[in-house]
N, C-alpha and C positions, 0 to 999 in steps of 0.2 A: 613672455611678453605678450600682452593682450592685443588682439586684433579685432577688426570689425565693430559691431554695435557695442561691444563691451567697452571699447576704448572711450566712447562718448566724447566729452569735452575736456578730458583730463589733460593736465599740463605734463607733456612728455618729458620735461627736464626734471620733474620731481618723481624720483623712483623710490619704491618701497619693496623690501624683500620680506616674505612671510614664510615661516617654517611651521608647518602643521604636522601633527603626529600624536601618537598616544603618549600617555604618561610613561616615563622610564625608558623611552626609546633613544634618547640622546639629543634632544632638541637644543638644550642649553649648551652642550659641548659644541655642537655644530654652529650655533649662533656666535660663539666666541671666535671660532676659527674664521668664519666669514667676516666678522667685524674687524678682526686683525688684518685680514687680507684686503678689504675694500674700504677701510676708514669708516667703519660703521659704529652705531650704538644700538643697544638692545632695548626694546620696549616690551615689558612683560604683559601678557594677555591671559594670565592665570588668575581666576577670581579669588583663590586662597592666598596667593603670594603677595597680594596687595596689603594683607594684614601685618601689623607690626610683630616682631619677634617670632617665636616658634619656627625657626628656619628648617628644622629637621622634618617635622611632619608635613610642612607645606612644600618640601623639596625645593627650597631656594638654592640656586647654584652657589656653592661656597665662595666667599669673597676671595680667598687665596687662589681660586681656580678661574677667576674672571679676567686675569691678565690685564687688569687696569681698565677694562672696557666699561664705560658708564652704563648703568641699568636704570630705566625709567619706569614709572608707575609700579612701584614695588615698595613694600615694607613701610607704608605710610598711613594706614587706616587703623583707627582704634578698634578694639574688640567690641566696644559698645555700639558701633555703627554697622548698618547693613549697606553693602556696596552694590549699587545698582548699575545697570548697563549704560544708562544715560551719563552717569558720572565717569565711567570708563571712557565713553566716547569723547567727552570734553578733555579728559587728561591725556588720552592717546593722541588726539588731534593736536593738542598743544605741544606734546613731545615731538611729534612728526615735524611740525612747523619749525620748532626750535632746532632740531637736528638738520633740517634742510637749510635753514638760515646760515648755519655754520659749515655748509658745504659737505655734510656727511650723509651716509646712507642709513635710514631707519630700518632695523631688522625686528619685525614683530614676531614674538615667539611665546607660546604658552598653550596650556591644555584646554582652556575655555574657548572652544572654537566658535561658539555663538558670538563672542566679542568681535570676531572678524567682520561681522555685519557692519561695523563702524566704517570699514573701508569702502562700502558700497553706497551709492546714492539710492538707497531703497528704504531708508528709515522713515517711519510715519511721524509726521510733525503733529504732536497733540497740543502744542502750546498756542499756535495761531488760532485754533478753533476750540480751545479748551472749555469744556463745560464744568460748572461747579457740581461736584459729586454730592449725591444725597447721603444721609447717614446710613441708609440701608446698603447703598453701593460700596461705601467705605468699609462697612462691616464685612461684606462678602470678600472684598479685595484683601482685607487684613486677616481673614479667617486662617487659622492654622490647620484646618481640615482640607486637604487637597480635593476631596470629593465634592465639597460645597462649591469651590471655585470652578472645578471642571464641569460639574452638572449645570452651573449657571451659564458657562460659555456654550455648552451644547444647546441651550435654549436660545441664546442670543445669536450665535453664529455656528450652526452645526457643521458647515463645510470646513471651517478652520479648526474646529474642535477635533474632527476626525484625524487631523494630521499630527496630533500630539497624544502622547501617552497620558492617562489620568494622573500619573505620579510625577509628570514633568511640570512640577508646581510653578516655577518661576516663569516659564514661557507661557503657560496657560494663563497665569495671572496677568502677564503683560498683554496678551491678546484681549482679555476681558477689559483691562484698563483702557486700551485703545478704543474699544467699542463704547465704553462709558464716556470717554472724554471727547470723542469725535461724533458720536451718534451714527457712525457708519460701520458696517461689518468689515473687520480686518481682511477677510477673504476677498471682498470686492476691491478694497484699497490696494492690496498686493497685486491683484490681477491687472489693475490699471497701470501699474508702475513698469517702467523700462529699467532694467538693472544695468547700471554702469558703475565703473570704479572711479574713485576720486583721484587716484594716482596711477602712474605706470607701475604695475605691481607684478612681481614674480612670485609664484606660489611653488614652494617645495614641499613635498610630502615625504617625511622620513618614516619609513615603515619597516616593521619586523614581522616575520611570520609568527603566528600565535604561540606555538609550543615553546620555542626558545624565549620569547618575550615574557610569557607567563612565569617561566622559571626565574628569569631575571627579576621580575616584579616580586616574586616570593622572597628571593634572596635579598632584595632591597629592603623589604620590611624587616627582615632579621637584622640587616646592617643598621637600619634606622634605630631599632631598639637598642642595639649595642652602643650607638653613638649618643643616646639620651632621649629618644622619642618619648619614652614613658614619663620622664621628668617633665617634658613639655605638656603632655596630656594631663598630668597631675596639676600643672600650673594653670591650664585652662579650666580644669575642674574646680580649683580653688576659687577662681573668678566666677565661674558658673554658680557655685554654692553661695558665695557672698552676695551675689545679686539676685538670688532666688529665681534662677531660670528654671524652666520645666523641659522635659524631653520633647514636648511638642514644638518648642522654639528652636530645636536643633535642625529644623528644615531651612533656616535662614542664617545669614551672616557667617561669621568665622566657625560657627558650630557645625557647618556642613563638611568641614575638613575630614578627610578619611582618617579614621583612627579614634576620634573623640566618641562618636555614638557607639562604636564597636566596643569600647572599653567602659562605657558608662554603667552598664549593669554590674561590672566587677568593682567599679569605684564606689557605687552607692550600696552594693550588697542587696539591692531590691530586686529579687527574682522570686519565682514561685516556690523554689525549694532551697534558695540561698546557697546554691552549689556552683555558682559560676566560676570557672577556672580561668586563670590568666591565659593558658594555652588556647582556650576556646575563643577568647577575644582576639588573640593574634591571628588565629585562623580566619575569623570573620573579617579582619582587616585585609588579609591577603585576598580573600574571596571578593570583597567589595572593590579592591583595586583592579582585579582582573575584569570584573564586570564593567567598571568604568572605562577601561581600555577598549572593551568591545563596543561600548556606546560611542566612544570617540571615533572609531573607525567607521561605524555606521553613519555618523553625522557627516564626516568628510565625504563619504561616497554618495549619500543621498541628498545632502544639502549644499555643501560647498562646491563640489565638482559640477553639478548641474548649473549653479549660479554663475560659474566662470567658464561655462561651455567647454569643460574638460581641459582648460589651459593650465596644466599643472605638471610638474616633473617629479617622478618617483625616485627616491633614494633607498637602497636596500641596506638596512641595518640589522639584518637577521644574524649574520656571522660577524661578531665584533672583531675577530682577528683580521677581517677584510675591511675594516672601517675606513682606513685611509683611502683605499681604492674605490670602494663601492659607495661611500657616503661623502667623505670630505673632498677628495679630488674631483669627483663628479659634480658636487655642488659648486665648487670653485669654478670649474669649467663653464657650467651653465650660467652662473652669476656673472662671470667675466664677459660673456657674450651679451648678456642682458644689459649690464651697465655700460658697455661700449656701443650699444645700439646696433649690434650685429645680429643676424639671424642665428638662433641657437642651433648648434650643430648636433648636440646630444639628442638621443632618442628620448621620448617622454617617459619611457619605463624600460628598465632592464628586462631581458627576455623572461626571466623567472617570475616577474611581477606584472606582466602585460595584462593578465586577466583582470586585475584590479581596476583597470581603466576601460574595460569593455563596456559596451552600451548597456548590456543587461545588468551590470553591476552598479552603474552610476546614474542611470536614467531614473528620474523621479517616478514614483508609483502613480498609476492612474487613480483618479478619485475613487473609483469603485474598488480599489485595492487597499483602501484605508479603513476597511471594515474592522471593527473591534470585536475580538473573540474573547469570551471570559471562560476560564477553566474552573469548573466547580470542584475539581479534585485537588489542584495544587494551590498553595498560598505563598505569598512573598514574605519578606522579613517582617513586614508590618501586620501580618496575619490576614491580609486581604487576598481575594481571589486573583490569580495571575491573569493579566490581560495581554493578549498578543494582537498586534496591528497588522492586518493583511493576511490573506490566505497562506502565503508562502511561509510566514513565521508561525502561523497557527499549526501548520503541518509539521514544521520543525519541532515545535513544542510537543505535539502529540507523539512524535517519534523519539523524544528525548528520554534518557535514562531516568531522569527525575520523575517524569510523568508516569512512565511505566511502573516505576517502583511504588509511587503513590496509589496507582490503580490496584496493584497486587495487595498492598496493605489494606486498602478499603475493602477489597474482595474478601480477604481473610477475616476482617472485622465483621463484615456482613454474614459470612458463613458461621462465625462464632455466635453472633446474636441469634441466628436461626437455630443453631444447636441448643442454645440456652432455652429458647422458647419451646422447642420440641421436647427437651428433657423435662421442662416444667409441666407440659401437657401430659407426658407419659406418667409422671409421678402422680398427677391429679387423677 
């Protein structure tokens, strides 16, 4: 329950529960349990689950497991549309107001944690001072090349640009759009804002330690494929082909769903050697899911927790055999105090997870720690040089198995080239 400056002018009778956490950690299951206990309804905040159909690859909670709990902002967007954050804000706020009017508790749950900004009074209003964009500005904003958008933001507002990875296309695009429409640097606008919440909000962070989580995520991909995920991917591909989409357009809309891009080379047969195996696509899907989970944890620690001044409660979902005690019952106890306007008696984190809420883990980096480091040895899935933000993560990259392996490979290649040159000179 928020205290002090974060409370702002919020209406204390209007309560909202938020369940944050990585993909595959059990957020949907917990949301159903809380909704049953506290007369709640679920609001989806996952950018892929808003799209119609394809329930398996978007990981929509099965209807038969929802126990009759209504779900909002889900399964309503056509594949032809791109779903923007401002539309989510409108739909989410409408759902919250509707649920409150009926005397129920809104429970916001989903993996697109950026959407949680909707609950804060920190949104930049571009409509009241909106400028008409030039053709050149529109071309840049609509560019499918992330480097074009990012490099333009660097020129317009280098301070805000340093806080985003060059591949974080949608957020970089939004910052540039704010600059174009308001004529003011987003970094200056955000610095002037006081962050408050629109409602009395309880934040729960459902967390699992990486090793067991990653195994569950791998197993989930296998289970998805057994239940028909490949058929859904082929269904998407049929629509993709009929409408003559290109791989570049996979950065937007429904095409961002984990699974489609990973299987696209196998579906098209367009590769350098035409030997893409289905097993390789499955492995890529698993890898990308694990990477996504890592990014979600980083966002919670570095963005959400600083915004709410650490006012969050951790639930341990590492050992699923202890789910009832560590996750469900603890969440119910915390929520019960929150809804009853009583001081929450539970600790913010169980002893095993206390480190996650330490100041060093959740304090925003200083500006001089947003330095971008480019590795000339390693490349990402798009064939571009890997970029690390901040000295801490640069050192982690330099010490990684991947980087060391690439260094050795390059050294062997360089030695081989020298050998060829020396051999040629000897012969001559």
